[in-house]
TINUDREN-100548 format. One record per atom (N, C-alpha, C): x negated, y negated, z negated; residue in one letter; residue number from 0; atom name. Coordinates in steps of 0.2 Angstrom, whole numbers. Layout:
// TINUDREN-100548
[pt [X Y Z] A NUM CA]
...
This chain:
// TINUDREN-100548
[pt [72 -25 173] M 0 N]
[pt [65 -23 174] M 0 CA]
[pt [65 -16 171] M 0 C]
[pt [62 -12 175] E 1 N]
[pt [61 -5 172] E 1 CA]
[pt [56 -4 167] E 1 C]
[pt [56 1 163] N 2 N]
[pt [51 2 158] N 2 CA]
[pt [51 10 156] N 2 C]
[pt [45 12 153] L 3 N]
[pt [44 18 150] L 3 CA]
[pt [44 17 143] L 3 C]
[pt [48 21 139] Q 4 N]
[pt [48 20 132] Q 4 CA]
[pt [46 27 129] Q 4 C]
[pt [41 27 124] Y 5 N]
[pt [39 32 121] Y 5 CA]
[pt [40 31 113] Y 5 C]
[pt [37 35 109] K 6 N]
[pt [39 35 102] K 6 CA]
[pt [37 28 99] K 6 C]
[pt [31 25 100] K 7 N]
[pt [30 19 97] K 7 CA]
[pt [27 14 102] K 7 C]
[pt [28 15 109] T 8 N]
[pt [25 11 114] T 8 CA]
[pt [30 11 120] T 8 C]
[pt [30 5 122] I 9 N]
[pt [34 3 128] I 9 CA]
[pt [30 0 134] I 9 C]
[pt [30 3 139] F 10 N]
[pt [27 1 145] F 10 CA]
[pt [31 -3 150] F 10 C]
[pt [30 -9 151] Y 11 N]
[pt [33 -13 157] Y 11 CA]
[pt [28 -14 162] Y 11 C]
[pt [31 -17 168] A 12 N]
[pt [26 -18 174] A 12 CA]
[pt [21 -22 172] A 12 C]
[pt [22 -27 168] N 13 N]
[pt [17 -32 167] N 13 CA]
[pt [14 -33 160] N 13 C]
[pt [17 -28 155] E 14 N]
[pt [14 -28 148] E 14 CA]
[pt [15 -22 145] E 14 C]
[pt [12 -21 139] I 15 N]
[pt [12 -15 135] I 15 CA]
[pt [14 -17 128] I 15 C]
[pt [19 -14 125] V 16 N]
[pt [21 -17 118] V 16 CA]
[pt [20 -11 114] V 16 C]
[pt [16 -12 108] F 17 N]
[pt [15 -7 103] F 17 CA]
[pt [20 -9 97] F 17 C]
[pt [24 -5 95] Q 18 N]
[pt [28 -6 89] Q 18 CA]
[pt [25 -4 83] Q 18 C]
[pt [24 -9 79] K 19 N]
[pt [20 -8 72] K 19 CA]
[pt [25 -11 67] K 19 C]
[pt [23 -9 61] K 20 N]
[pt [27 -11 55] K 20 CA]
[pt [26 -18 54] K 20 C]
[pt [20 -21 55] K 21 N]
[pt [19 -28 54] K 21 CA]
[pt [22 -33 59] K 21 C]
[pt [24 -30 65] G 22 N]
[pt [26 -33 71] G 22 CA]
[pt [24 -30 77] G 22 C]
[pt [27 -32 82] N 23 N]
[pt [25 -29 89] N 23 CA]
[pt [19 -32 91] N 23 C]
[pt [15 -28 95] I 24 N]
[pt [9 -31 98] I 24 CA]
[pt [10 -31 106] I 24 C]
[pt [9 -36 109] I 25 N]
[pt [11 -37 116] I 25 CA]
[pt [4 -38 120] I 25 C]
[pt [3 -33 124] I 26 N]
[pt [-4 -34 128] I 26 CA]
[pt [-2 -35 136] I 26 C]
[pt [-4 -40 139] N 27 N]
[pt [-3 -41 146] N 27 CA]
[pt [-8 -36 150] N 27 C]
[pt [-5 -34 155] V 28 N]
[pt [-9 -30 160] V 28 CA]
[pt [-15 -33 162] V 28 C]
[pt [-15 -40 163] T 29 N]
[pt [-21 -43 165] T 29 CA]
[pt [-27 -43 160] T 29 C]
[pt [-25 -42 153] D 30 N]
[pt [-30 -42 148] D 30 CA]
[pt [-34 -35 147] D 30 C]
[pt [-31 -30 151] I 31 N]
[pt [-34 -23 150] I 31 CA]
[pt [-40 -23 154] I 31 C]
[pt [-46 -20 151] K 32 N]
[pt [-52 -19 154] K 32 CA]
[pt [-52 -12 157] K 32 C]
[pt [-50 -7 153] H 33 N]
[pt [-51 0 154] H 33 CA]
[pt [-46 4 150] H 33 C]
[pt [-43 9 154] I 34 N]
[pt [-39 14 150] I 34 CA]
[pt [-42 21 151] I 34 C]
[pt [-42 25 146] S 35 N]
[pt [-44 32 146] S 35 CA]
[pt [-40 37 143] S 35 C]
[pt [-40 43 145] Y 36 N]
[pt [-36 48 141] Y 36 CA]
[pt [-40 55 142] Y 36 C]
[pt [-40 58 136] I 37 N]
[pt [-43 65 136] I 37 CA]
[pt [-38 70 135] I 37 C]
[pt [-37 74 140] K 38 N]
[pt [-32 79 139] K 38 CA]
[pt [-33 84 134] K 38 C]
[pt [-29 86 129] P 39 N]
[pt [-30 90 123] P 39 CA]
[pt [-30 98 126] P 39 C]
[pt [-36 100 128] T 40 N]
[pt [-37 107 129] T 40 CA]
[pt [-43 110 125] T 40 C]
[pt [-44 116 125] L 41 N]
[pt [-49 119 121] L 41 CA]
[pt [-56 117 123] L 41 C]
[pt [-57 117 129] L 42 N]
[pt [-64 114 132] L 42 CA]
[pt [-65 107 130] L 42 C]
[pt [-60 103 131] N 43 N]
[pt [-61 96 129] N 43 CA]
[pt [-62 95 121] N 43 C]
[pt [-58 99 117] Y 44 N]
[pt [-59 99 110] Y 44 CA]
[pt [-66 101 108] Y 44 C]
[pt [-69 105 111] L 45 N]
[pt [-76 107 110] L 45 CA]
[pt [-81 102 112] L 45 C]
[pt [-80 99 118] L 46 N]
[pt [-84 94 121] L 46 CA]
[pt [-84 87 118] L 46 C]
[pt [-78 85 116] F 47 N]
[pt [-76 78 114] F 47 CA]
[pt [-74 78 106] F 47 C]
[pt [-76 83 102] Y 48 N]
[pt [-74 84 95] Y 48 CA]
[pt [-76 77 91] Y 48 C]
[pt [-82 75 93] N 49 N]
[pt [-85 69 89] N 49 CA]
[pt [-81 63 90] N 49 C]
[pt [-78 62 97] Q 50 N]
[pt [-75 56 99] Q 50 CA]
[pt [-68 55 96] Q 50 C]
[pt [-65 61 94] G 51 N]
[pt [-58 61 92] G 51 CA]
[pt [-53 58 96] G 51 C]
[pt [-47 58 94] F 52 N]
[pt [-41 55 98] F 52 CA]
[pt [-40 59 104] F 52 C]
[pt [-40 66 104] L 53 N]
[pt [-38 70 110] L 53 CA]
[pt [-30 69 111] L 53 C]
[pt [-28 68 117] G 54 N]
[pt [-21 67 118] G 54 CA]
[pt [-19 60 117] G 54 C]
[pt [-23 55 116] H 55 N]
[pt [-22 48 115] H 55 CA]
[pt [-24 44 121] H 55 C]
[pt [-20 39 123] L 56 N]
[pt [-21 35 128] L 56 CA]
[pt [-25 29 125] L 56 C]
[pt [-31 28 127] K 57 N]
[pt [-35 22 124] K 57 CA]
[pt [-35 17 128] K 57 C]
[pt [-33 11 126] I 58 N]
[pt [-33 5 130] I 58 CA]
[pt [-38 0 127] I 58 C]
[pt [-43 -2 131] Y 59 N]
[pt [-49 -6 130] Y 59 CA]
[pt [-47 -13 133] Y 59 C]
[pt [-48 -18 129] L 60 N]
[pt [-46 -25 131] L 60 CA]
[pt [-52 -30 132] L 60 C]
[pt [-51 -35 136] N 61 N]
[pt [-56 -40 138] N 61 CA]
[pt [-57 -45 132] N 61 C]
[pt [-52 -46 128] K 62 N]
[pt [-52 -51 123] K 62 CA]
[pt [-49 -47 117] K 62 C]
[pt [-50 -50 111] E 63 N]
[pt [-47 -48 105] E 63 CA]
[pt [-40 -50 104] E 63 C]
[pt [-36 -45 102] I 64 N]
[pt [-29 -46 100] I 64 CA]
[pt [-28 -44 93] I 64 C]
[pt [-27 -48 88] R 65 N]
[pt [-27 -46 81] R 65 CA]
[pt [-33 -43 78] R 65 C]
[pt [-39 -46 81] K 66 N]
[pt [-46 -44 79] K 66 CA]
[pt [-47 -37 81] K 66 C]
[pt [-44 -34 86] K 67 N]
[pt [-46 -28 89] K 67 CA]
[pt [-47 -28 96] K 67 C]
[pt [-51 -24 99] R 68 N]
[pt [-52 -24 106] R 68 CA]
[pt [-50 -17 109] R 68 C]
[pt [-48 -12 105] K 69 N]
[pt [-45 -6 107] K 69 CA]
[pt [-39 -4 103] K 69 C]
[pt [-34 -1 107] Y 70 N]
[pt [-28 1 104] Y 70 CA]
[pt [-27 8 107] Y 70 C]
[pt [-24 12 104] H 71 N]
[pt [-22 19 106] H 71 CA]
[pt [-15 21 104] H 71 C]
[pt [-12 25 109] A 72 N]
[pt [-6 28 108] A 72 CA]
[pt [-6 36 109] A 72 C]
[pt [-3 39 105] K 73 N]
[pt [-2 47 106] K 73 CA]
[pt [3 48 111] K 73 C]
[pt [1 51 117] I 74 N]
[pt [5 52 122] I 74 CA]
[pt [4 59 125] I 74 C]
[pt [9 63 127] K 75 N]
[pt [8 69 130] K 75 CA]
[pt [5 69 137] K 75 C]
[pt [2 74 139] Y 76 N]
[pt [-1 74 146] Y 76 CA]
[pt [5 73 152] Y 76 C]
[pt [10 76 151] K 77 N]
[pt [15 75 156] K 77 CA]
[pt [18 68 156] K 77 C]
[pt [18 65 150] D 78 N]
[pt [20 58 150] D 78 CA]
[pt [15 53 153] D 78 C]
[pt [9 55 153] V 79 N]
[pt [3 51 156] V 79 CA]
[pt [4 51 164] V 79 C]
[pt [6 57 166] I 80 N]
[pt [8 58 174] I 80 CA]
[pt [13 53 176] I 80 C]
[pt [19 53 172] K 81 N]
[pt [24 49 173] K 81 CA]
[pt [22 41 173] K 81 C]
[pt [18 40 168] L 82 N]
[pt [15 33 168] L 82 CA]
[pt [11 31 174] L 82 C]
[pt [7 35 176] R 83 N]
[pt [3 34 182] R 83 CA]
[pt [8 33 188] R 83 C]
[pt [13 37 189] E 84 N]
[pt [18 36 194] E 84 CA]
[pt [22 30 194] E 84 C]
[pt [24 28 187] F 85 N]
[pt [27 22 186] F 85 CA]
[pt [23 16 188] F 85 C]
[pt [17 15 186] F 86 N]
[pt [13 9 188] F 86 CA]
[pt [11 9 196] F 86 C]
[pt [11 15 199] Q 87 N]
[pt [10 16 206] Q 87 CA]
[pt [16 13 210] Q 87 C]
[pt [22 15 207] K 88 N]
[pt [28 12 210] K 88 CA]
[pt [28 5 210] K 88 C]
[pt [26 2 204] E 89 N]
[pt [27 -5 203] E 89 CA]
[pt [22 -9 207] E 89 C]
[pt [16 -6 208] I 90 N]
[pt [11 -9 213] I 90 CA]
[pt [13 -9 220] I 90 C]
[pt [17 -4 222] D 91 N]
[pt [19 -3 229] D 91 CA]
[pt [25 -9 230] D 91 C]
[pt [29 -10 224] V 92 N]
[pt [34 -15 225] V 92 CA]
[pt [31 -22 225] V 92 C]
[pt [26 -23 222] M 93 N]
[pt [23 -30 222] M 93 CA]
[pt [19 -31 229] M 93 C]
[pt [18 -26 233] K 94 N]
[pt [14 -28 239] K 94 CA]
[pt [19 -30 244] K 94 C]
């Protein structure tokens, strides 16, 4: 099974694993409600300063995992493009 591994996050075709000190957090793709990413540019910094987490991939869940409904991972924009291509390739394989 292919995966994309970043500093503290591993993306598989059917799950996302966050590596934490207290233990790994495994999120199934079916539990994800919404994913957002704000590219860290000067304009976005001025527009979204109050929201914080520029350059972070935010993952919103349908249900709570460890009493949280939102997780985030710091990922570069070029890696987000690779992530999109990875999931698109996995979707095409499933068809």
